[in-house]
PDB file as gemmi writes it, atoms N, CA and C in Angstrom:
CRYST1    1.000    1.000    1.000  90.00  90.00  90.00 P 1                      
ATOM      1  N   MET A   1       0.719  -1.295   0.045  1.00  0.00           N  
ATOM      2  CA  MET A   1       0.057   0.074  -0.075  1.00  0.00           C  
ATOM      3  C   MET A   1       0.803   1.185  -0.068  1.00  0.00           C  
ATOM      4  N   LYS A   2       1.932   1.119   0.585  1.00  0.00           N  
ATOM      5  CA  LYS A   2       2.746   2.456   0.698  1.00  0.00           C  
ATOM      6  C   LYS A   2       3.321   2.740  -0.500  1.00  0.00           C  
ATOM      7  N   HIS A   3       3.652   1.855  -1.482  1.00  0.00           N  
ATOM      8  CA  HIS A   3       3.998   2.036  -2.729  1.00  0.00           C  
ATOM      9  C   HIS A   3       3.151   2.736  -3.685  1.00  0.00           C  
ATOM     10  N   ARG A   4       1.925   2.448  -3.347  1.00  0.00           N  
ATOM     11  CA  ARG A   4       0.801   3.162  -4.128  1.00  0.00           C  
ATOM     12  C   ARG A   4       0.505   4.541  -3.605  1.00  0.00           C  
ATOM     13  N   ILE A   5       0.770   4.664  -2.565  1.00  0.00           N  
ATOM     14  CA  ILE A   5       0.599   6.072  -1.899  1.00  0.00           C  
ATOM     15  C   ILE A   5       1.668   6.997  -2.591  1.00  0.00           C  
ATOM     16  N   GLY A   6       3.031   6.394  -2.503  1.00  0.00           N  
ATOM     17  CA  GLY A   6       4.054   7.123  -2.982  1.00  0.00           C  
ATOM     18  C   GLY A   6       3.867   7.488  -4.500  1.00  0.00           C  
ATOM     19  N   ARG A   7       3.195   6.449  -5.445  1.00  0.00           N  
ATOM     20  CA  ARG A   7       3.069   6.678  -6.677  1.00  0.00           C  
ATOM     21  C   ARG A   7       2.262   7.920  -6.853  1.00  0.00           C  
ATOM     22  N   VAL A   8       0.901   7.838  -6.082  1.00  0.00           N  
ATOM     23  CA  VAL A   8      -0.131   8.718  -6.107  1.00  0.00           C  
ATOM     24  C   VAL A   8       0.511  10.221  -5.653  1.00  0.00           C  
ATOM     25  N   GLU A   9       1.222  10.301  -4.764  1.00  0.00           N  
ATOM     26  CA  GLU A   9       1.686  11.526  -4.360  1.00  0.00           C  
ATOM     27  C   GLU A   9       2.661  12.140  -5.432  1.00  0.00           C  
ATOM     28  N   THR A  10       3.222  11.303  -5.985  1.00  0.00           N  
ATOM     29  CA  THR A  10       4.381  11.724  -7.219  1.00  0.00           C  
ATOM     30  C   THR A  10       3.688  12.342  -8.403  1.00  0.00           C  
ATOM     31  N   GLN A  11       2.596  11.435  -8.600  1.00  0.00           N  
ATOM     32  CA  GLN A  11       1.628  11.943  -9.784  1.00  0.00           C  
ATOM     33  C   GLN A  11       0.838  13.135  -9.558  1.00  0.00           C  
ATOM     34  N   ILE A  12       0.473  13.175  -8.155  1.00  0.00           N  
ATOM     35  CA  ILE A  12      -0.370  14.545  -7.949  1.00  0.00           C  
ATOM     36  C   ILE A  12       0.622  15.801  -7.867  1.00  0.00           C  
ATOM     37  N   GLN A  13       1.831  15.602  -7.446  1.00  0.00           N  
ATOM     38  CA  GLN A  13       2.914  16.608  -7.513  1.00  0.00           C  
ATOM     39  C   GLN A  13       2.996  17.205  -9.025  1.00  0.00           C  
ATOM     40  N   ARG A  14       3.301  16.177  -9.929  1.00  0.00           N  
ATOM     41  CA  ARG A  14       3.468  16.420 -11.283  1.00  0.00           C  
ATOM     42  C   ARG A  14       2.389  17.124 -11.907  1.00  0.00           C  
ATOM     43  N   GLU A  15       1.133  16.681 -11.694  1.00  0.00           N  
ATOM     44  CA  GLU A  15      -0.059  17.408 -12.242  1.00  0.00           C  
ATOM     45  C   GLU A  15      -0.247  18.781 -11.768  1.00  0.00           C  
ATOM     46  N   ILE A  16       0.009  19.003 -10.373  1.00  0.00           N  
ATOM     47  CA  ILE A  16      -0.385  20.297  -9.815  1.00  0.00           C  
ATOM     48  C   ILE A  16       0.706  21.287 -10.478  1.00  0.00           C  
ATOM     49  N   ASP A  17       1.896  20.792 -10.645  1.00  0.00           N  
ATOM     50  CA  ASP A  17       2.977  21.694 -11.250  1.00  0.00           C  
ATOM     51  C   ASP A  17       2.447  22.019 -12.629  1.00  0.00           C  
ATOM     52  N   ASP A  18       2.163  21.046 -13.414  1.00  0.00           N  
ATOM     53  CA  ASP A  18       1.693  21.276 -14.727  1.00  0.00           C  
ATOM     54  C   ASP A  18       0.214  22.318 -14.667  1.00  0.00           C  
ATOM     55  N   ILE A  19      -0.561  21.977 -13.749  1.00  0.00           N  
ATOM     56  CA  ILE A  19      -1.797  22.718 -13.670  1.00  0.00           C  
ATOM     57  C   ILE A  19      -1.377  24.312 -13.430  1.00  0.00           C  
ATOM     58  N   LEU A  20      -0.532  24.464 -12.522  1.00  0.00           N  
ATOM     59  CA  LEU A  20      -0.105  25.869 -12.070  1.00  0.00           C  
ATOM     60  C   LEU A  20       0.601  26.735 -13.173  1.00  0.00           C  
ATOM     61  N   LEU A  21       1.488  25.833 -14.037  1.00  0.00           N  
ATOM     62  CA  LEU A  21       2.042  26.220 -15.134  1.00  0.00           C  
ATOM     63  C   LEU A  21       1.308  26.741 -16.404  1.00  0.00           C  
ATOM     64  N   LYS A  22       0.093  25.917 -16.632  1.00  0.00           N  
ATOM     65  CA  LYS A  22      -0.781  26.068 -17.698  1.00  0.00           C  
ATOM     66  C   LYS A  22      -2.087  26.687 -17.631  1.00  0.00           C  
ATOM     67  N   ASP A  23      -2.654  26.157 -16.548  1.00  0.00           N  
ATOM     68  CA  ASP A  23      -4.090  26.519 -16.207  1.00  0.00           C  
ATOM     69  C   ASP A  23      -4.427  27.735 -15.213  1.00  0.00           C  
ATOM     70  N   VAL A  24      -3.610  27.891 -14.437  1.00  0.00           N  
ATOM     71  CA  VAL A  24      -3.857  28.987 -13.491  1.00  0.00           C  
ATOM     72  C   VAL A  24      -3.185  30.340 -13.895  1.00  0.00           C  
ATOM     73  N   ASN A  25      -4.179  31.430 -14.060  1.00  0.00           N  
ATOM     74  CA  ASN A  25      -3.482  32.567 -14.496  1.00  0.00           C  
ATOM     75  C   ASN A  25      -3.300  33.591 -13.580  1.00  0.00           C  
ATOM     76  N   ASP A  26      -3.472  33.234 -12.348  1.00  0.00           N  
ATOM     77  CA  ASP A  26      -3.168  34.264 -11.223  1.00  0.00           C  
ATOM     78  C   ASP A  26      -1.629  34.634 -10.968  1.00  0.00           C  
ATOM     79  N   PRO A  27      -1.200  35.686 -11.191  1.00  0.00           N  
ATOM     80  CA  PRO A  27       0.390  36.023 -11.116  1.00  0.00           C  
ATOM     81  C   PRO A  27       0.687  35.649  -9.587  1.00  0.00           C  
ATOM     82  N   ARG A  28      -0.044  35.684  -8.710  1.00  0.00           N  
ATOM     83  CA  ARG A  28       0.463  35.440  -7.487  1.00  0.00           C  
ATOM     84  C   ARG A  28       0.976  34.033  -7.343  1.00  0.00           C  
ATOM     85  N   VAL A  29       0.795  33.135  -8.182  1.00  0.00           N  
ATOM     86  CA  VAL A  29       1.176  31.782  -8.055  1.00  0.00           C  
ATOM     87  C   VAL A  29       2.366  31.423  -9.120  1.00  0.00           C  
ATOM     88  N   ARG A  30       2.772  32.365  -9.715  1.00  0.00           N  
ATOM     89  CA  ARG A  30       3.733  32.330 -10.830  1.00  0.00           C  
ATOM     90  C   ARG A  30       5.244  31.708 -10.285  1.00  0.00           C  
ATOM     91  N   PRO A  31       5.583  32.153  -9.119  1.00  0.00           N  
ATOM     92  CA  PRO A  31       6.827  31.988  -8.525  1.00  0.00           C  
ATOM     93  C   PRO A  31       6.802  30.901  -7.560  1.00  0.00           C  
ATOM     94  N   VAL A  32       5.819  30.076  -7.680  1.00  0.00           N  
ATOM     95  CA  VAL A  32       5.491  28.740  -6.756  1.00  0.00           C  
ATOM     96  C   VAL A  32       6.119  27.478  -7.276  1.00  0.00           C  
ATOM     97  N   THR A  33       6.898  26.799  -6.593  1.00  0.00           N  
ATOM     98  CA  THR A  33       7.433  25.570  -6.771  1.00  0.00           C  
ATOM     99  C   THR A  33       6.858  24.514  -5.830  1.00  0.00           C  
ATOM    100  N   ILE A  34       6.247  23.551  -6.405  1.00  0.00           N  
ATOM    101  CA  ILE A  34       5.507  22.408  -5.679  1.00  0.00           C  
ATOM    102  C   ILE A  34       6.926  21.505  -5.338  1.00  0.00           C  
ATOM    103  N   THR A  35       7.160  21.403  -3.954  1.00  0.00           N  
ATOM    104  CA  THR A  35       8.297  20.573  -3.562  1.00  0.00           C  
ATOM    105  C   THR A  35       7.941  19.050  -3.085  1.00  0.00           C  
ATOM    106  N   GLY A  36       6.634  18.983  -2.670  1.00  0.00           N  
ATOM    107  CA  GLY A  36       6.235  17.705  -2.387  1.00  0.00           C  
ATOM    108  C   GLY A  36       4.802  17.453  -1.999  1.00  0.00           C  
ATOM    109  N   VAL A  37       4.287  16.284  -1.742  1.00  0.00           N  
ATOM    110  CA  VAL A  37       2.734  16.083  -1.665  1.00  0.00           C  
ATOM    111  C   VAL A  37       2.971  15.128  -0.656  1.00  0.00           C  
ATOM    112  N   LYS A  38       2.002  14.927   0.325  1.00  0.00           N  
ATOM    113  CA  LYS A  38       1.813  14.038   1.617  1.00  0.00           C  
ATOM    114  C   LYS A  38       0.492  13.567   1.712  1.00  0.00           C  
ATOM    115  N   LEU A  39       0.242  12.364   1.220  1.00  0.00           N  
ATOM    116  CA  LEU A  39      -1.076  12.018   1.449  1.00  0.00           C  
ATOM    117  C   LEU A  39      -1.338  11.237   2.778  1.00  0.00           C  
ATOM    118  N   THR A  40      -2.734  11.231   3.107  1.00  0.00           N  
ATOM    119  CA  THR A  40      -3.055  10.345   4.336  1.00  0.00           C  
ATOM    120  C   THR A  40      -3.186   8.979   3.629  1.00  0.00           C  
ATOM    121  N   GLY A  41      -3.249   7.927   4.770  1.00  0.00           N  
ATOM    122  CA  GLY A  41      -3.269   6.549   4.284  1.00  0.00           C  
ATOM    123  C   GLY A  41      -4.535   6.283   3.422  1.00  0.00           C  
ATOM    124  N   ASP A  42      -5.691   6.854   3.668  1.00  0.00           N  
ATOM    125  CA  ASP A  42      -6.784   6.593   3.033  1.00  0.00           C  
ATOM    126  C   ASP A  42      -7.027   7.531   1.704  1.00  0.00           C  
ATOM    127  N   LEU A  43      -6.192   8.142   1.368  1.00  0.00           N  
ATOM    128  CA  LEU A  43      -5.981   9.114   0.333  1.00  0.00           C  
ATOM    129  C   LEU A  43      -7.139   9.969   0.001  1.00  0.00           C  
ATOM    130  N   GLN A  44      -7.642  10.519   1.317  1.00  0.00           N  
ATOM    131  CA  GLN A  44      -8.596  11.448   1.286  1.00  0.00           C  
ATOM    132  C   GLN A  44      -8.135  12.952   1.416  1.00  0.00           C  
ATOM    133  N   GLU A  45      -6.901  13.164   2.109  1.00  0.00           N  
ATOM    134  CA  GLU A  45      -6.444  14.387   2.282  1.00  0.00           C  
ATOM    135  C   GLU A  45      -5.030  14.364   1.754  1.00  0.00           C  
ATOM    136  N   ALA A  46      -4.719  15.472   0.973  1.00  0.00           N  
ATOM    137  CA  ALA A  46      -3.235  15.752   0.502  1.00  0.00           C  
ATOM    138  C   ALA A  46      -2.660  17.093   0.918  1.00  0.00           C  
ATOM    139  N   THR A  47      -1.483  17.097   1.600  1.00  0.00           N  
ATOM    140  CA  THR A  47      -0.794  18.371   2.003  1.00  0.00           C  
ATOM    141  C   THR A  47       0.079  18.787   0.839  1.00  0.00           C  
ATOM    142  N   VAL A  48      -0.049  19.711   0.277  1.00  0.00           N  
ATOM    143  CA  VAL A  48       0.842  20.032  -0.867  1.00  0.00           C  
ATOM    144  C   VAL A  48       1.915  21.061  -0.277  1.00  0.00           C  
ATOM    145  N   TYR A  49       3.064  20.811  -0.349  1.00  0.00           N  
ATOM    146  CA  TYR A  49       4.093  21.690   0.077  1.00  0.00           C  
ATOM    147  C   TYR A  49       4.715  22.441  -0.927  1.00  0.00           C  
ATOM    148  N   PHE A  50       4.866  23.833  -0.944  1.00  0.00           N  
ATOM    149  CA  PHE A  50       5.364  24.603  -1.782  1.00  0.00           C  
ATOM    150  C   PHE A  50       6.419  25.706  -1.486  1.00  0.00           C  
ATOM    151  N   SER A  51       7.192  26.141  -2.175  1.00  0.00           N  
ATOM    152  CA  SER A  51       8.314  27.251  -1.833  1.00  0.00           C  
ATOM    153  C   SER A  51       8.390  28.006  -2.896  1.00  0.00           C  
ATOM    154  N   ILE A  52       8.711  29.455  -2.467  1.00  0.00           N  
ATOM    155  CA  ILE A  52       9.035  30.351  -3.597  1.00  0.00           C  
ATOM    156  C   ILE A  52      10.501  31.001  -3.250  1.00  0.00           C  
ATOM    157  N   LEU A  53      11.126  31.527  -4.398  1.00  0.00           N  
ATOM    158  CA  LEU A  53      12.488  31.867  -4.199  1.00  0.00           C  
ATOM    159  C   LEU A  53      12.484  33.280  -3.479  1.00  0.00           C  
ATOM    160  N   ALA A  54      11.468  33.973  -3.392  1.00  0.00           N  
ATOM    161  CA  ALA A  54      11.757  35.163  -2.646  1.00  0.00           C  
ATOM    162  C   ALA A  54      11.620  34.919  -1.206  1.00  0.00           C  
ATOM    163  N   ASP A  55      12.297  35.739  -0.372  1.00  0.00           N  
ATOM    164  CA  ASP A  55      12.392  35.477   1.063  1.00  0.00           C  
ATOM    165  C   ASP A  55      11.579  36.560   1.636  1.00  0.00           C  
ATOM    166  N   ASP A  56      10.711  37.296   0.844  1.00  0.00           N  
ATOM    167  CA  ASP A  56       9.664  38.154   1.398  1.00  0.00           C  
ATOM    168  C   ASP A  56       8.491  37.580   1.985  1.00  0.00           C  
ATOM    169  N   PRO A  57       8.216  37.970   3.060  1.00  0.00           N  
ATOM    170  CA  PRO A  57       6.803  37.264   3.781  1.00  0.00           C  
ATOM    171  C   PRO A  57       5.714  37.941   3.207  1.00  0.00           C  
ATOM    172  N   LYS A  58       5.595  39.063   2.427  1.00  0.00           N  
ATOM    173  CA  LYS A  58       4.500  39.563   1.675  1.00  0.00           C  
ATOM    174  C   LYS A  58       4.393  38.586   0.469  1.00  0.00           C  
ATOM    175  N   ALA A  59       5.288  38.389  -0.248  1.00  0.00           N  
ATOM    176  CA  ALA A  59       5.213  37.471  -1.407  1.00  0.00           C  
ATOM    177  C   ALA A  59       4.766  36.088  -1.049  1.00  0.00           C  
ATOM    178  N   LEU A  60       5.252  35.465   0.122  1.00  0.00           N  
ATOM    179  CA  LEU A  60       4.922  34.286   0.569  1.00  0.00           C  
ATOM    180  C   LEU A  60       3.234  34.331   0.882  1.00  0.00           C  
ATOM    181  N   ALA A  61       2.835  35.486   1.655  1.00  0.00           N  
ATOM    182  CA  ALA A  61       1.398  35.347   1.908  1.00  0.00           C  
ATOM    183  C   ALA A  61       0.625  35.539   0.617  1.00  0.00           C  
ATOM    184  N   GLU A  62       1.156  36.222  -0.414  1.00  0.00           N  
ATOM    185  CA  GLU A  62       0.322  36.364  -1.629  1.00  0.00           C  
ATOM    186  C   GLU A  62       0.200  35.028  -2.309  1.00  0.00           C  
ATOM    187  N   ALA A  63       1.316  34.375  -2.187  1.00  0.00           N  
ATOM    188  CA  ALA A  63       1.172  32.923  -3.012  1.00  0.00           C  
ATOM    189  C   ALA A  63       0.451  32.044  -2.360  1.00  0.00           C  
ATOM    190  N   GLN A  64       0.367  32.121  -1.073  1.00  0.00           N  
ATOM    191  CA  GLN A  64      -0.554  31.237  -0.132  1.00  0.00           C  
ATOM    192  C   GLN A  64      -1.991  31.439  -0.428  1.00  0.00           C  
ATOM    193  N   THR A  65      -2.301  32.964  -0.596  1.00  0.00           N  
ATOM    194  CA  THR A  65      -3.628  33.355  -0.887  1.00  0.00           C  
ATOM    195  C   THR A  65      -4.074  32.781  -2.344  1.00  0.00           C  
ATOM    196  N   GLY A  66      -3.063  33.069  -3.216  1.00  0.00           N  
ATOM    197  CA  GLY A  66      -3.285  32.674  -4.628  1.00  0.00           C  
ATOM    198  C   GLY A  66      -3.554  31.028  -4.673  1.00  0.00           C  
ATOM    199  N   LEU A  67      -2.922  30.402  -4.067  1.00  0.00           N  
ATOM    200  CA  LEU A  67      -3.060  28.849  -4.032  1.00  0.00           C  
ATOM    201  C   LEU A  67      -4.372  28.351  -3.381  1.00  0.00           C  
ATOM    202  N   ASP A  68      -4.707  29.027  -2.239  1.00  0.00           N  
ATOM    203  CA  ASP A  68      -5.972  28.872  -1.803  1.00  0.00           C  
ATOM    204  C   ASP A  68      -7.057  29.234  -2.505  1.00  0.00           C  
ATOM    205  N   LYS A  69      -6.985  30.406  -3.314  1.00  0.00           N  
ATOM    206  CA  LYS A  69      -8.085  30.848  -4.154  1.00  0.00           C  
ATOM    207  C   LYS A  69      -8.316  29.884  -5.280  1.00  0.00           C  
ATOM    208  N   ALA A  70      -7.248  29.123  -5.937  1.00  0.00           N  
ATOM    209  CA  ALA A  70      -7.102  28.210  -6.987  1.00  0.00           C  
ATOM    210  C   ALA A  70      -7.362  26.867  -6.662  1.00  0.00           C  
ATOM    211  N   LYS A  71      -7.697  26.511  -5.183  1.00  0.00           N  
ATOM    212  CA  LYS A  71      -7.717  25.248  -4.764  1.00  0.00           C  
ATOM    213  C   LYS A  71      -8.701  24.407  -5.428  1.00  0.00           C  
ATOM    214  N   GLY A  72      -9.912  25.033  -5.769  1.00  0.00           N  
ATOM    215  CA  GLY A  72     -11.013  24.288  -6.377  1.00  0.00           C  
ATOM    216  C   GLY A  72     -10.651  23.984  -7.622  1.00  0.00           C  
ATOM    217  N   LEU A  73     -10.166  24.915  -8.555  1.00  0.00           N  
ATOM    218  CA  LEU A  73      -9.658  24.594 -10.096  1.00  0.00           C  
ATOM    219  C   LEU A  73      -8.658  23.385 -10.054  1.00  0.00           C  
ATOM    220  N   ILE A  74      -7.652  23.545  -9.073  1.00  0.00           N  
ATOM    221  CA  ILE A  74      -6.662  22.500  -8.916  1.00  0.00           C  
ATOM    222  C   ILE A  74      -7.101  21.146  -8.796  1.00  0.00           C  
ATOM    223  N   ARG A  75      -7.846  21.106  -7.688  1.00  0.00           N  
ATOM    224  CA  ARG A  75      -8.574  19.756  -7.291  1.00  0.00           C  
ATOM    225  C   ARG A  75      -9.508  19.280  -8.476  1.00  0.00           C  
ATOM    226  N   SER A  76     -10.365  19.997  -9.070  1.00  0.00           N  
ATOM    227  CA  SER A  76     -10.867  19.305 -10.175  1.00  0.00           C  
ATOM    228  C   SER A  76     -10.163  18.979 -11.287  1.00  0.00           C  
ATOM    229  N   GLU A  77      -9.212  19.710 -11.717  1.00  0.00           N  
ATOM    230  CA  GLU A  77      -8.221  19.400 -12.771  1.00  0.00           C  
ATOM    231  C   GLU A  77      -7.469  18.154 -12.391  1.00  0.00           C  
ATOM    232  N   VAL A  78      -7.010  17.900 -11.134  1.00  0.00           N  
ATOM    233  CA  VAL A  78      -6.323  16.803 -10.815  1.00  0.00           C  
ATOM    234  C   VAL A  78      -7.272  15.451 -10.881  1.00  0.00           C  
ATOM    235  N   GLY A  79      -8.499  15.700 -10.408  1.00  0.00           N  
ATOM    236  CA  GLY A  79      -9.614  14.740 -10.749  1.00  0.00           C  
ATOM    237  C   GLY A  79      -9.764  14.243 -12.018  1.00  0.00           C  
ATOM    238  N   GLN A  80      -9.688  15.110 -13.196  1.00  0.00           N  
ATOM    239  CA  GLN A  80      -9.784  14.784 -14.385  1.00  0.00           C  
ATOM    240  C   GLN A  80      -8.735  13.987 -14.914  1.00  0.00           C  
ATOM    241  N   ARG A  81      -7.510  14.331 -14.566  1.00  0.00           N  
ATOM    242  CA  ARG A  81      -6.204  13.839 -15.040  1.00  0.00           C  
ATOM    243  C   ARG A  81      -5.839  12.459 -14.287  1.00  0.00           C  
ATOM    244  N   ILE A  82      -6.264  12.215 -13.056  1.00  0.00           N  
ATOM    245  CA  ILE A  82      -5.758  11.140 -12.299  1.00  0.00           C  
ATOM    246  C   ILE A  82      -7.058  10.307 -12.096  1.00  0.00           C  
ATOM    247  N   LYS A  83      -7.095   9.085 -12.386  1.00  0.00           N  
ATOM    248  CA  LYS A  83      -8.199   8.246 -11.982  1.00  0.00           C  
ATOM    249  C   LYS A  83      -8.211   7.855 -10.620  1.00  0.00           C  
ATOM    250  N   LEU A  84      -9.029   8.399  -9.660  1.00  0.00           N  
ATOM    251  CA  LEU A  84      -9.003   7.993  -8.295  1.00  0.00           C  
ATOM    252  C   LEU A  84     -10.565   7.901  -7.951  1.00  0.00           C  
ATOM    253  N   PHE A  85     -10.837   7.076  -7.042  1.00  0.00           N  
ATOM    254  CA  PHE A  85     -12.130   6.801  -6.618  1.00  0.00           C  
ATOM    255  C   PHE A  85     -12.817   8.243  -6.046  1.00  0.00           C  
ATOM    256  N   LYS A  86     -11.870   8.893  -5.149  1.00  0.00           N  
ATOM    257  CA  LYS A  86     -12.205  10.216  -4.758  1.00  0.00           C  
ATOM    258  C   LYS A  86     -10.969  11.047  -4.817  1.00  0.00           C  
ATOM    259  N   VAL A  87     -11.065  12.246  -5.269  1.00  0.00           N  
ATOM    260  CA  VAL A  87     -10.068  13.118  -5.308  1.00  0.00           C  
ATOM    261  C   VAL A  87      -9.678  13.679  -3.877  1.00  0.00           C  
ATOM    262  N   PRO A  88      -8.420  13.615  -3.540  1.00  0.00           N  
ATOM    263  CA  PRO A  88      -8.294  14.099  -2.246  1.00  0.00           C  
ATOM    264  C   PRO A  88      -8.499  15.650  -2.002  1.00  0.00           C  
ATOM    265  N   THR A  89      -8.613  15.964  -0.588  1.00  0.00           N  
ATOM    266  CA  THR A  89      -8.856  17.480  -0.342  1.00  0.00           C  
ATOM    267  C   THR A  89      -7.476  18.030  -0.320  1.00  0.00           C  
ATOM    268  N   LEU A  90      -7.263  19.253  -0.979  1.00  0.00           N  
ATOM    269  CA  LEU A  90      -5.892  19.820  -0.950  1.00  0.00           C  
ATOM    270  C   LEU A  90      -5.706  20.750   0.159  1.00  0.00           C  
ATOM    271  N   THR A  91      -4.627  20.887   0.672  1.00  0.00           N  
ATOM    272  CA  THR A  91      -4.180  21.808   1.614  1.00  0.00           C  
ATOM    273  C   THR A  91      -2.777  22.149   1.341  1.00  0.00           C  
ATOM    274  N   PHE A  92      -2.637  23.597   1.152  1.00  0.00           N  
ATOM    275  CA  PHE A  92      -1.227  24.079   0.754  1.00  0.00           C  
ATOM    276  C   PHE A  92      -0.439  24.538   1.926  1.00  0.00           C  
ATOM    277  N   LYS A  93       0.793  24.329   2.135  1.00  0.00           N  
ATOM    278  CA  LYS A  93       1.563  24.573   3.277  1.00  0.00           C  
ATOM    279  C   LYS A  93       2.861  25.102   2.527  1.00  0.00           C  
ATOM    280  N   GLN A  94       3.476  25.918   3.348  1.00  0.00           N  
ATOM    281  CA  GLN A  94       5.016  26.475   2.835  1.00  0.00           C  
ATOM    282  C   GLN A  94       5.956  25.339   3.194  1.00  0.00           C  
ATOM    283  N   ASP A  95       6.850  25.139   2.274  1.00  0.00           N  
ATOM    284  CA  ASP A  95       7.896  24.077   2.625  1.00  0.00           C  
ATOM    285  C   ASP A  95       8.985  24.985   3.075  1.00  0.00           C  
ATOM    286  N   THR A  96       9.442  24.616   4.437  1.00  0.00           N  
ATOM    287  CA  THR A  96      10.250  25.551   5.139  1.00  0.00           C  
ATOM    288  C   THR A  96      11.710  24.977   4.954  1.00  0.00           C  
ATOM    289  N   SER A  97      11.903  23.820   4.353  1.00  0.00           N  
ATOM    290  CA  SER A  97      13.161  23.361   4.338  1.00  0.00           C  
ATOM    291  C   SER A  97      14.249  23.977   3.533  1.00  0.00           C  
ATOM    292  N   VAL A  98      13.810  24.729   2.607  1.00  0.00           N  
ATOM    293  CA  VAL A  98      14.533  25.647   1.705  1.00  0.00           C  
ATOM    294  C   VAL A  98      15.408  26.607   2.463  1.00  0.00           C  
ATOM    295  N   GLN A  99      14.465  27.357   3.209  1.00  0.00           N  
ATOM    296  CA  GLN A  99      14.958  28.253   4.211  1.00  0.00           C  
ATOM    297  C   GLN A  99      15.854  27.842   5.291  1.00  0.00           C  
ATOM    298  N   TYR A 100      15.413  26.708   5.756  1.00  0.00           N  
ATOM    299  CA  TYR A 100      16.256  26.068   6.875  1.00  0.00           C  
ATOM    300  C   TYR A 100      17.580  25.664   6.338  1.00  0.00           C  
ATOM    301  N   GLY A 101      17.638  25.128   5.216  1.00  0.00           N  
ATOM    302  CA  GLY A 101      18.838  24.689   4.361  1.00  0.00           C  
ATOM    303  C   GLY A 101      19.769  25.949   4.388  1.00  0.00           C  
ATOM    304  N   ALA A 102      19.269  26.931   3.723  1.00  0.00           N  
ATOM    305  CA  ALA A 102      19.953  28.341   3.568  1.00  0.00           C  
ATOM    306  C   ALA A 102      20.541  28.813   4.779  1.00  0.00           C  
ATOM    307  N   HIS A 103      19.742  28.641   5.899  1.00  0.00           N  
ATOM    308  CA  HIS A 103      20.344  29.131   7.049  1.00  0.00           C  
ATOM    309  C   HIS A 103      21.542  28.325   7.587  1.00  0.00           C  
ATOM    310  N   ILE A 104      21.145  27.123   7.521  1.00  0.00           N  
ATOM    311  CA  ILE A 104      22.376  26.161   8.022  1.00  0.00           C  
ATOM    312  C   ILE A 104      23.613  26.469   7.130  1.00  0.00           C  
ATOM    313  N   ASP A 105      23.615  26.955   5.897  1.00  0.00           N  
ATOM    314  CA  ASP A 105      24.718  27.028   5.026  1.00  0.00           C  
ATOM    315  C   ASP A 105      25.257  28.240   5.552  1.00  0.00           C  
ATOM    316  N   GLN A 106      24.339  29.401   5.905  1.00  0.00           N  
ATOM    317  CA  GLN A 106      24.969  30.737   6.286  1.00  0.00           C  
ATOM    318  C   GLN A 106      25.637  30.446   7.623  1.00  0.00           C  
ATOM    319  N   LEU A 107      25.068  29.681   8.318  1.00  0.00           N  
ATOM    320  CA  LEU A 107      25.783  29.366   9.872  1.00  0.00           C  
ATOM    321  C   LEU A 107      27.400  28.710   9.556  1.00  0.00           C  
ATOM    322  N   LEU A 108      27.207  27.781   8.447  1.00  0.00           N  
ATOM    323  CA  LEU A 108      28.475  27.014   8.171  1.00  0.00           C  
ATOM    324  C   LEU A 108      29.555  28.146   7.654  1.00  0.00           C  
ATOM    325  N   ASN A 109      29.055  28.965   6.703  1.00  0.00           N  
ATOM    326  CA  ASN A 109      29.890  29.850   6.200  1.00  0.00           C  
ATOM    327  C   ASN A 109      30.535  30.836   7.312  1.00  0.00           C  
ATOM    328  N   GLU A 110      29.799  31.219   8.378  1.00  0.00           N  
ATOM    329  CA  GLU A 110      30.141  32.123   9.317  1.00  0.00           C  
ATOM    330  C   GLU A 110      31.214  31.429  10.089  1.00  0.00           C  
ATOM    331  N   VAL A 111      31.071  30.305  10.417  1.00  0.00           N  
ATOM    332  CA  VAL A 111      31.989  29.421  11.174  1.00  0.00           C  
ATOM    333  C   VAL A 111      33.289  29.322  10.501  1.00  0.00           C  
ATOM    334  N   LYS A 112      33.121  28.990   9.097  1.00  0.00           N  
ATOM    335  CA  LYS A 112      34.312  29.000   8.265  1.00  0.00           C  
ATOM    336  C   LYS A 112      35.092  30.230   8.253  1.00  0.00           C  
ATOM    337  N   HIS A 113      34.523  31.336   8.098  1.00  0.00           N  
ATOM    338  CA  HIS A 113      35.190  32.502   8.133  1.00  0.00           C  
ATOM    339  C   HIS A 113      35.861  32.990   9.451  1.00  0.00           C  
ATOM    340  N   GLU A 114      35.288  32.576  10.596  1.00  0.00           N  
ATOM    341  CA  GLU A 114      35.679  33.051  11.782  1.00  0.00           C  
ATOM    342  C   GLU A 114      36.893  32.000  12.254  1.00  0.00           C  
ATOM    343  N   GLY A 115      36.959  30.882  11.499  1.00  0.00           N  
ATOM    344  CA  GLY A 115      38.210  29.839  11.699  1.00  0.00           C  
ATOM    345  C   GLY A 115      39.170  30.463  11.006  1.00  0.00           C  
ATOM    346  N   LEU A 116      39.107  31.300   9.697  1.00  0.00           N  
ATOM    347  CA  LEU A 116      40.194  31.711   9.034  1.00  0.00           C  
ATOM    348  C   LEU A 116      40.716  33.032   9.683  1.00  0.00           C  
ATOM    349  N   GLU A 117      40.273  33.662  10.400  1.00  0.00           N  
ATOM    350  CA  GLU A 117      40.572  34.859  11.078  1.00  0.00           C  
ATOM    351  C   GLU A 117      41.529  34.745  12.054  1.00  0.00           C  
TER     352      GLU A 117                                                      
END                                                                             
């Protein structure tokens, strides 16, 4: 069952990426990158993780608003593209791993420069 969930997660991620690129005309979601999808065991709910390149909280809030507004369109398109008994409910959350990785990289660089002085 875990293999099926993984395959469905990957397929949903691909389809949402394609839908955002081709079907959603909202400029707030242009910089959005889908980084992952996590499905519940019963395939009823999907948490879609996204990131944007901008570090601006305002841009992040606008992207979240745009995704929430387009949620119905995205869900219906996913339902048409993927044959599932029931299309999962989508919840969009920011993926903080990119910012966390950049923070760790910054800390490592600071330690490296302090060691050289």
